[in-house]
C-alpha positions as CSV (number, residue, x, y, z in Angstrom):
1,M,101.0,31.4,-74.2
2,R,100.5,32.6,-70.6
3,Y,102.3,35.6,-69.2
4,A,104.1,35.6,-66.0
5,E,102.8,37.7,-63.0
6,G,102.4,41.3,-64.2
7,G,101.6,40.5,-67.8
8,G,105.2,41.0,-69.0
9,L,105.5,44.6,-67.7
10,T,108.5,45.8,-65.8
11,A,108.2,46.7,-62.2
12,E,108.4,50.3,-63.0
13,R,105.6,50.1,-65.6
14,R,103.4,48.0,-63.2
15,A,103.8,50.8,-60.6
16,F,102.9,53.4,-63.1
17,R,99.7,51.5,-64.1
18,S,98.8,51.1,-60.5
19,Q,99.1,54.9,-60.0
20,V,96.8,55.4,-63.1
21,R,94.2,53.0,-61.6
22,L,94.3,54.9,-58.2
23,E,93.9,58.2,-60.0
24,A,90.9,56.8,-61.9
25,G,89.5,55.6,-58.6
26,G,89.6,59.1,-57.2
27,R,87.8,60.4,-60.2
28,F,85.1,57.7,-59.9
29,A,84.4,59.0,-56.4
30,A,84.2,62.5,-57.8
31,G,81.6,61.3,-60.3
32,E,83.5,62.0,-63.5
33,R,82.4,60.4,-66.7
34,T,84.3,57.5,-68.2
35,A,85.1,59.2,-71.4
36,V,86.6,62.2,-69.6
37,I,88.7,60.0,-67.3
38,A,90.0,57.9,-70.3
39,K,91.0,61.0,-72.3
40,E,92.8,62.7,-69.4
41,L,94.6,59.6,-68.3
42,R,95.4,58.6,-71.8
43,V,93.9,55.1,-71.6
44,S,91.1,53.4,-73.4
45,E,87.5,53.8,-72.3
46,R,87.2,50.1,-72.0
47,S,90.0,50.0,-69.4
48,V,88.2,52.7,-67.4
49,E,84.9,50.9,-67.6
50,R,86.6,47.7,-66.4
51,W,88.3,49.6,-63.5
52,R,85.0,51.3,-62.6
53,R,83.2,47.9,-62.3
54,A,86.0,46.6,-60.1
55,W,86.2,49.7,-57.9
56,P,84.8,49.0,-54.5
57,C,81.9,51.4,-54.1
58,V,80.4,50.7,-50.7
59,P,78.5,53.6,-49.2
60,L,79.4,54.5,-45.6
61,G,76.9,53.1,-43.1
62,R,75.9,50.3,-45.4
63,R,77.3,46.9,-44.6
64,G,76.6,43.6,-46.3
65,R,75.9,40.3,-44.6
66,R,79.6,40.1,-43.7
67,G,79.4,42.7,-41.1
68,S,82.1,45.3,-40.9
69,R,84.5,43.8,-43.4
70,M,85.8,46.3,-45.9
71,P,86.0,45.5,-49.7
72,N,89.1,43.9,-51.0
73,L,91.4,46.6,-52.4
74,Q,94.2,44.3,-53.5
75,Y,93.5,44.9,-57.2
76,W,94.2,48.6,-56.8
77,R,97.3,48.1,-54.7
78,K,99.2,46.0,-57.2
79,S,102.6,47.3,-58.2
């Protein structure tokens, strides 16, 4: 069975999860370890690892072959 958009979560819960992902993103930038982030945000390490891989880490001044296009942040802005 496939879930509808949002995986069966209420709008309130989706917004909460989005805030947790954004908090994790800030911690990625600060260089915190996965286990520490997971424990403090009360999520699984696997989730944090998945978010870390999806987090757009593009160093300033370094552009790919697409010129000045910024990475897609849509995943992190879901609500």
